[in-house]
N, C-alpha and C positions, 0 to 999 in steps of 0.2 A: 498193767501198764504198757502202753505201746512202745514198740522198740524204736530207739533213737534212729532217725534217718541221717545218713550222711550227705552233706552238701558236696557238690562237684568241686574238685580241687581248682583253686584259682590259678591263673597263670603267673601272677606275681604276688607275693606276700604284701600285706598292708603296709603302708609306710615307705615302700621303696619306690624309687623313681622308675618311670616306664622305660622299657627297652628302647634303645635308639638304633636307627638304621645305620647301615655302613656308611652312607653318605653323611649323616649327621655327625657320626663319630670322627669321620675323616676331616669334616669342616672344622669341628672343635679342636682337633689335633693341630691343624693348620693355623688356627687363630692363636693357640697356646704357643706354638713355636715362633710365630711372628712376634708375639709380646716378648718372649724370652730373648729373642734376637734384638729387639729394640731396647730392652733393658740393659743387655750386655753392652750394646754401643753407648748408651748413656752413661753407664758406670766407667766405661774407658774414657769418655769425654770428661767426666768429673775428675778422674785421676790425672788427666793430662792438663787440666785447668781450662778446657774449652767450654765448660758449662758451670753455672753457678747453682749451688744447691738452694740458695735463698729463693730465687724464681721458681725453681721446681716445687719448693714446698708451698709457696703462695699460690701458684697457679699450675698445679700438675697436669700433665697430658693424660689422656684416658688410659693408656697402657701402664701408667705408673700408679693408679689409684688403688690397685690391689697389692702393690709391693710393700714390704715391711719398712718402716722408717729406719730401723736399725740397720738393715742391709744398704739402704741408700746412704746413711751416714758413714758407713764403713768404707764406702768408695770414695770419700773425700780424703785428699792427702792429709797426713798427719793426725788422722783420727783412727785409733785403734779400738779394740773391744772395750777396754777399761774407760777410755775417754768418752766413748759413745754411751756406754752405760751410766756414766756420771752425768752426762748432759740430759739423757732421758729422765734419770731419777730427779734432777734438779727441776726439770719441766713437768714433773708428775705425768710422764707418758710410759705406758707399759711397752717393753721391748718387742712385744708381739703385735703392737698396734700397726695398722696399715695407714698408708698416707691419706687414702680416701676416708678413713675412719677417725682422723683428727678433728677435734672440735676447734672452732675459731680461736679460743683461748689457748689451746695447746699449740696450734699452728703458729699464732703470733708470738707466743712466749719463746718457742724454739727458734724462729727466725731472728728475733731480737737477741737471744743468747748467743746464736751463731755469728751475728754481725759484730760482736764485741772484739 
């Protein structure tokens, strides 16, 4: 039987993302920080009453698409963990669902429930 030959070692294991350069990582970090800053500003506006959650759910800005619905609703005055969980359960929405991941049915049901 012939001896098994070893293949040369690969630089990255299969299934992993390729290495990113320093500039790519810094650009991604800059974008992530900008998104976090804009979300924090939006949550402050929601708490102060300067923004309406209905409009944000119906027509969300790009930086809000990957935010959790649960976290956005927590920023609304008079909405705590228990009430937000009850609303999401009533509308059949998972607490880990993102705003961009809401179906039209979920989005419309949530907005109509919040407008009551």
